[in-house]
C-alpha positions in Angstrom: 147.7 1.5 182.4 148.7 4.6 184.4 147.1 6.9 182.0 143.9 4.8 181.9 143.7 4.9 185.7 144.0 8.7 185.6 140.9 8.9 183.4 139.0 6.2 185.3 140.3 6.3 188.9 137.4 4.3 190.3 137.9 1.4 187.9 140.2 -1.5 188.2 143.2 -1.6 185.9 141.8 -3.7 183.1 138.4 -1.9 183.1 140.1 1.5 183.1 142.2 0.5 180.1 139.1 -0.8 178.2 137.3 2.5 178.9 140.2 4.5 177.6 140.5 2.5 174.4 136.7 2.7 173.9 136.8 6.5 174.3 139.8 6.7 171.9 138.0 4.6 169.2 134.9 6.8 169.4 137.0 9.9 168.6 137.9 9.6 164.9 140.1 12.7 164.8 142.1 11.4 167.7 142.6 8.0 166.1 143.6 9.7 162.8 146.2 11.8 164.5 147.5 8.8 166.4 147.8 6.8 163.2 149.8 9.7 161.7 152.2 9.3 164.6 152.6 5.6 164.0 150.4 4.5 166.9 150.6 0.7 167.5 147.7 -0.6 169.5 149.8 -3.7 170.5 152.5 -1.6 172.2 152.1 -1.8 175.9 152.7 1.9 176.5 152.0 5.3 174.9 154.8 7.5 173.5 155.0 11.1 174.9 153.5 12.5 171.6 150.7 10.0 171.8 149.8 11.1 175.3 149.8 14.7 174.2 147.3 13.9 171.4 145.1 11.9 173.8 145.0 14.8 176.2 144.3 17.2 173.4 141.1 15.3 172.4 139.9 13.8 175.7 141.0 16.6 178.0 143.2 16.5 181.1 142.6 13.4 183.2 
């Protein structure tokens, strides 16, 4: 949730999370790299390596 709010500071928590997931799904290389790290969409937080990959593709929040 914290990462999502950094990317969408003017959105509410749930909306910011939905926006982040939508952006992630639209970036195939991002999702492929996350899959390689063992990304689990049902986990309620991102691992440090996952955050680094997200920032790599989506830029600094």
